[in-house]
C-alpha positions as CSV (number, residue, x, y, z in Angstrom):
1,M,-15.7,-45.5,-82.7
2,N,-14.1,-42.7,-83.7
3,S,-9.8,-43.5,-84.3
4,K,-9.0,-40.3,-82.4
5,F,-11.0,-41.4,-79.3
6,L,-9.2,-45.1,-79.8
7,I,-5.9,-43.5,-80.0
8,S,-6.3,-41.3,-77.0
9,L,-7.9,-44.2,-74.6
10,S,-4.8,-46.4,-75.8
11,I,-2.4,-43.6,-74.3
12,I,-4.1,-43.3,-70.9
13,C,-4.3,-47.0,-70.3
14,V,-0.6,-47.1,-70.9
15,T,0.1,-43.7,-69.2
16,S,-1.8,-45.5,-66.1
17,L,0.3,-48.8,-65.9
18,A,3.2,-46.9,-66.2
19,K,2.3,-44.3,-63.2
20,A,1.3,-47.4,-61.0
21,Q,4.6,-48.8,-61.3
22,T,6.3,-45.3,-60.9
23,L,4.0,-45.3,-57.4
24,N,4.8,-48.6,-56.6
25,D,8.6,-47.7,-56.6
26,V,7.7,-44.4,-54.9
27,W,6.1,-46.2,-51.9
28,N,9.1,-48.5,-51.4
29,T,11.4,-45.7,-51.5
30,T,9.5,-43.6,-49.0
31,K,9.5,-46.7,-46.6
32,D,13.0,-46.5,-46.9
33,A,13.1,-43.4,-46.2
34,A,11.2,-43.4,-43.4
35,K,13.2,-46.1,-41.9
36,D,16.5,-44.1,-42.2
37,A,14.8,-41.2,-40.9
38,A,13.3,-42.7,-37.7
39,K,16.8,-43.8,-37.1
40,D,18.3,-40.6,-37.5
41,A,15.4,-39.0,-35.1
42,V,16.5,-41.7,-32.4
43,K,20.2,-40.9,-32.7
44,T,19.8,-37.2,-32.8
45,A,17.5,-37.4,-29.7
46,S,20.3,-39.5,-27.8
47,T,22.8,-37.0,-28.8
48,N,20.5,-34.1,-27.2
49,A,19.7,-35.7,-24.3
50,V,23.1,-36.5,-22.9
51,N,23.9,-33.1,-24.1
52,S,21.4,-31.3,-22.1
53,V,22.5,-34.0,-19.2
54,S,26.1,-32.4,-19.4
55,G,24.8,-28.9,-19.6
56,V,22.6,-29.0,-15.9
57,L,26.0,-30.9,-14.7
58,S,28.4,-28.4,-15.9
59,S,26.1,-25.1,-14.7
60,S,26.1,-27.1,-11.1
61,T,29.6,-27.5,-10.8
62,T,31.0,-23.6,-12.9
63,P,30.7,-20.4,-10.8
64,T,28.0,-18.0,-11.7
65,T,28.3,-14.6,-11.4
66,P,26.1,-13.2,-8.7
67,S,23.2,-10.8,-9.9
68,L,23.5,-8.9,-7.3
69,T,26.1,-5.7,-6.9
70,N,27.7,-4.7,-3.1
71,D,25.7,-1.2,-3.8
72,E,22.7,-3.3,-4.0
73,V,23.4,-5.5,-1.2
74,I,24.2,-2.6,1.5
75,K,20.7,-0.9,0.2
76,G,18.9,-3.6,1.3
77,L,20.7,-4.1,4.6
78,K,19.8,-0.4,5.2
79,E,16.7,-1.2,4.2
80,A,16.0,-4.1,6.4
81,L,17.5,-2.2,9.3
82,S,15.2,0.3,8.2
83,V,11.8,-1.6,8.5
84,G,12.9,-3.1,11.6
85,T,13.5,0.0,13.1
86,N,10.0,1.2,12.3
87,N,8.1,-2.3,13.2
88,S,10.2,-2.2,16.6
89,S,10.0,1.7,17.9
90,G,5.7,0.6,17.1
91,M,5.9,-1.9,19.2
92,A,8.1,-0.7,21.9
93,A,6.3,2.6,22.3
94,K,2.6,1.2,22.7
95,A,1.5,1.1,26.4
96,D,3.7,-1.7,28.2
97,G,5.8,-1.9,25.6
98,Y,9.0,-2.1,28.1
99,L,7.0,-2.7,31.2
100,K,5.1,-6.1,30.4
101,N,8.1,-7.4,27.9
102,P,10.3,-9.2,29.9
103,K,13.3,-8.7,27.5
104,L,13.0,-5.1,27.5
105,F,11.4,-4.3,31.2
106,I,14.1,-1.6,32.7
107,P,14.6,-3.0,36.0
108,W,16.0,-0.7,39.0
109,P,19.7,0.6,38.6
110,E,22.1,-1.9,39.2
111,E,24.5,0.6,41.2
112,A,21.8,1.1,43.6
113,K,20.6,-2.6,44.3
114,D,21.3,-2.3,48.0
115,M,19.6,0.4,48.2
116,R,16.4,-1.1,46.8
117,A,17.0,-4.2,49.4
118,K,16.7,-1.8,51.9
119,L,13.8,0.5,51.1
120,I,11.7,-2.6,50.7
121,K,12.7,-3.6,54.4
122,M,11.5,-0.5,55.1
123,G,7.9,-1.0,53.7
124,M,8.5,0.9,50.5
125,Q,7.8,-1.7,47.9
126,K,4.7,0.1,46.3
127,K,7.2,3.3,46.1
128,V,9.9,1.1,44.5
129,T,7.5,-0.5,41.8
130,E,6.0,3.0,40.9
131,F,9.7,4.2,40.3
132,E,10.7,1.2,38.5
133,T,7.2,1.4,36.3
134,S,8.3,5.3,35.7
135,L,11.4,4.4,34.3
136,N,9.7,1.9,31.6
137,R,6.9,4.3,31.0
138,A,9.7,6.8,30.1
139,A,11.3,4.3,27.6
140,E,7.9,3.8,26.3
141,E,7.5,7.6,25.6
142,A,11.0,7.9,24.2
143,A,10.3,5.4,21.7
144,K,7.2,7.3,20.3
145,K,10.2,9.6,18.8
146,A,12.7,7.1,18.2
147,A,12.5,6.0,14.8
148,P,13.9,8.9,13.1
149,I,17.1,9.0,14.8
150,F,17.8,5.5,14.2
151,L,17.2,5.9,10.8
152,D,19.0,8.8,10.5
153,A,21.6,6.5,11.8
154,I,21.0,3.7,9.3
155,T,21.3,6.0,6.5
156,G,24.6,7.7,7.4
157,M,26.3,4.0,7.8
158,S,29.1,3.7,6.2
159,I,29.4,-0.5,4.9
160,G,31.9,-1.3,3.2
161,D,31.7,-5.4,2.0
162,G,27.7,-5.9,2.2
163,F,28.1,-9.5,1.1
164,A,29.8,-10.2,4.7
165,I,27.0,-9.0,6.5
166,L,24.5,-10.2,4.2
167,N,25.6,-13.9,4.1
168,G,27.0,-13.6,8.2
169,S,24.4,-14.3,11.3
170,D,21.0,-13.7,11.4
171,S,21.7,-10.6,13.5
172,A,24.7,-9.0,11.6
173,A,23.7,-5.7,10.4
174,T,22.1,-4.9,13.5
175,H,25.4,-6.0,15.3
176,Y,27.1,-3.7,12.5
177,L,24.7,-0.4,13.6
178,R,25.4,-0.9,17.1
179,E,29.0,-1.2,16.5
180,K,29.4,1.8,14.4
181,T,26.3,4.0,15.4
182,F,25.8,3.6,19.4
183,S,28.0,6.2,20.4
184,P,26.2,9.3,18.4
185,L,23.1,7.4,18.1
186,K,22.8,7.4,22.2
187,A,23.5,11.1,21.9
188,Q,21.1,12.3,20.2
189,F,18.5,9.8,21.6
190,L,19.2,11.6,24.8
191,P,17.3,14.8,24.6
192,V,14.1,12.5,23.5
193,V,14.5,10.6,26.7
194,K,14.9,13.4,29.2
195,E,11.7,14.8,28.1
196,A,10.2,11.7,28.1
197,I,11.5,11.3,31.8
198,N,10.2,15.0,32.4
199,K,6.4,13.8,31.0
200,V,6.1,11.0,33.4
201,K,7.5,12.3,36.2
202,V,9.9,10.0,36.9
203,T,11.8,12.3,39.4
204,S,8.9,12.6,41.6
205,Y,9.3,8.8,42.2
206,W,12.8,8.7,42.8
207,K,13.4,11.7,45.0
208,P,11.3,10.1,48.0
209,L,13.0,7.1,47.7
210,A,16.2,8.4,47.3
211,T,15.6,11.1,50.3
212,A,14.5,8.1,52.8
213,Y,17.7,5.9,51.6
214,N,20.1,8.9,52.2
215,K,19.1,9.7,55.5
216,L,20.2,6.1,57.0
217,P,23.6,6.1,59.1
218,G,26.7,4.7,57.6
219,V,25.1,4.1,53.9
220,K,26.7,6.1,50.3
221,K,24.6,8.2,49.5
222,Q,22.6,7.4,45.9
223,N,22.1,9.6,43.0
224,P,22.5,7.9,39.9
225,D,22.2,9.4,36.3
226,L,18.4,8.7,35.4
227,N,18.7,10.0,32.2
228,D,21.8,8.1,31.2
229,Y,20.4,4.9,32.2
230,V,17.0,5.4,30.8
231,C,18.4,6.2,27.5
232,T,21.1,3.1,27.3
233,K,18.2,0.9,28.4
234,A,15.8,2.2,25.8
235,A,18.0,2.3,23.0
236,N,19.5,-1.5,24.0
237,G,15.4,-2.2,23.8
238,L,14.8,-0.8,20.3
239,M,18.2,-2.8,19.2
240,L,16.9,-5.6,20.5
241,L,13.5,-5.6,18.7
242,I,15.6,-4.7,15.4
243,L,17.5,-7.7,15.8
244,E,14.6,-9.8,15.9
245,E,13.2,-8.3,13.1
246,E,16.5,-8.6,10.9
247,A,16.4,-12.5,11.8
248,K,12.8,-12.5,10.7
249,I,13.5,-10.9,7.1
250,R,16.1,-13.5,6.8
251,K,14.0,-16.5,7.5
252,D,10.5,-15.4,6.1
253,P,10.3,-14.1,3.1
254,M,6.7,-12.9,3.9
255,A,8.6,-10.5,6.2
256,R,10.6,-9.1,3.1
257,V,7.9,-6.5,2.6
258,T,9.5,-4.5,-0.8
259,D,10.9,-5.7,-3.9
260,L,14.7,-4.9,-3.1
261,L,14.4,-7.2,0.4
262,K,12.9,-9.9,-2.0
263,K,15.9,-9.4,-4.4
264,V,18.7,-9.2,-1.9
265,F,17.4,-11.8,0.8
266,S,16.6,-14.3,-1.6
267,F,20.0,-14.5,-2.9
268,K,21.7,-15.0,0.6
269,K,23.8,-18.2,0.7
């Protein structure tokens, strides 16, 4: 056997034994390191969990900065009123929108209620009903052209603290609209109502009733301002419907039909 081969073989054997001893040491060292690493991992996880809980508790008690500006809230409120106006005018303008809706129905003028009672006793119930129907038909006709007038009032409405209205009652925006714009709104709406009254011939139903009544001895002559009466009642009816639409937008996420409405009314406290 070659001497060089024997020498090489001897070296390999010695080296193998040395490596075996080294691997055993490495194994023991690795086990110890693994135990230490596991302890550190448990300690770190516990610390992180405590910090996480503390963060949650801290965030729940620390006030956050609103994600909405006052300007955004004001735009959202006006948009809600605009959506409500479009929906409301559409509902009111339908056939029987006023006549068959107990909330909107325009009755005989209150100032002439004695006249109504006497006319019915005279056998004129049918004429009385026809006149009341004509009042409601006029309101329905006027509602067809109401939206632009109401939207103009909404657009021009000045709101200072939008958050106060947003966090108010379910009808806060509509009440604010009425308070700030009703008189000028009614003035703009009146010509539309006059046109509607002429179209459905309200006065032609009124005149025979007024003539018959005013011939009675001792009665106070009656001639109410039908234009103003219908205008006020029709506008009040639309305001009521807008109020209901506002409440719907506040309560029902499905009624928030734009991104701005979703953002503003989901923020409401």
